[in-house]
C-alpha positions, 0 to 999 in steps of 0.5 A: 765670191763677192756676193757669198755671205757666211751663214754659220760657223760651228765650233765643236770641241774634241779630244783625241788620244795618241797611240803613244806619247809624243815626246821631244826636248820641249815636252810630252803630250798624250792627246790632241785637244781642240775645236773642229771649225765648220763654216757654211755658205750656199749649202756648202761646208768648209772645215778647219782645225784649231789644236793649240800647241804652245810648245810649237809656237801657238797660243794657249788653248783658252786664248784660242777658244776666246778668239774662235768665239769672237770669230763666230760673232764677226763672221756671221753675215760677212762676205766671204771674200772680205773675211778671207782678206781680213785673215791675211791683213797685217802682221801675224796675230797672237792666236795663230792656231785659231787663225789657222782654223778659220783660214782653213775653213774659209779657204776650204769653203771657197774652193768647194764653192769654186769647184776646185781642189784647195791646192789649185785654188791656192796655186795653179801649179800644185802637185797631185802627190807629195813626198813625206817623211816617216815620223818615228819619235824618240831616238832611244826608242827607235829600232831597226825594225822601225827603219825597215818598215819605213823603207818597205813603205817607200819612204826615203827619209825618217824623222827622229827626235833628239835631245832627250838623252846624253849626247854620248848616248844619242851619238852611240845609238845613231851610229848603231842605227846608221850601221843597219840603215836600209839602202836609200833611207836617210835620217832627219833629226830634230833636236827641238832646241836642246843644245848649247853651242858647244854641244851642238858643235860636238854633235854635228862634227860627229854626225858628218860621216853618217847618212843625215838628211838634216838637223832641225833646231840644234840650239837652245837659243837660236843665235844666228852667227852661231847657227851660220858657223854650224851650217858651215860645219855641217854637210847636211841642211840645218833647219829653223822651226819653232824659232821662226813664227815670231820672226815670220813677218820681218824675216829676210830669207836671204839672211837666214843662217841655215839652208832650210825652214820648217813651216807649220801653218798652225803656228804661222797663222794660216795657209796663205800666210805660210804659202807667202813665206814659203814663196819668199824662202824658195825665191832666196834658195832656202829649202822648205818643208811643210809640217803638221802639228799632229793635228786631227785630219781636219787640219792635216788635209788642208796642210797637205793641200798647202804642201802640194801648192808649195811643191817642194821636192823634199819629203814633207812632215805630213805622215802623222795621222797614225799617231792618233788613236782616234780621229775626226775623219779619214786621213790622206792616203800614203802610198810608196812614200807619197801622200796622194791628193784627190782631184775633188773640190775642197781640202779633201777632209770629210768628217766620219759623222757630219751630223754629229760633228765628226768628233768621236770623243767630244769634250 
């Protein structure tokens, strides 16, 4: 790799509509917009996706665009190994979505040049298939039919968004769904920072008898002593998600007040930064879930490869391709509740139309 020089970096804008609005306590979006990054060297291409989502901890789109333009200038003629090293040098930068895109493109390129899958380029012990959770959306829109379909697809965990109705309404609906939940299926809940400590305490107390797998970001302000008390109260894992990226560089996993972390590489600044943090958390007996940002398949494929390298036994948040009405390429296949990765070089991403960017709806 030391003699390989990056010859080109293309940045192709896209706009992809969702099948339905993605709603959470932090806001609503109806499309995913970003750039497909394509790095070239020695006749090979590596792909990355920059799809900023500030609600999840990334930069604004204009900042991402400026950073990508800077990368295009700096990368040309630079050695691939030096460019890869620069992306993990120093603390997490202010443009994690742009950094993620370039890291994915260069790691994909490097693994293709090495003739190995991206997951095994990241970790020799990587898995070939990864369990995933279903992503059902808002609680008040979730039906018993949705749960039955998830169970028939082999899923054992489904994720549901809370914090968009009153606590009484949501607890009532959760009780109704739990009463008809198919055997073996559990609920992964995400409040997206919707509640104050009193509300969180009341809801967690009420959830103690329900088949809850975990609860993400229960507090509007992630006060660690309060979270520690809530975790002691809950018989299931509490998890930090959106509040993590700003803490990633100085985080001591052994001091975390909860049992689980949700790691989004597009918010943390890249695949390898996320892998390092995941390893630190696993060493401290903290559960790890790798999750997409509802990116295009150019971002989903490398994120799935990363999840395989992390090798967490928990269902991962990667079954999001169905939320996009259009996409840049085929998604990773899911069968029997597991995402299956091919034993081919690179990330597995292939654009639908490589000569015309693969973007069905360019800006």
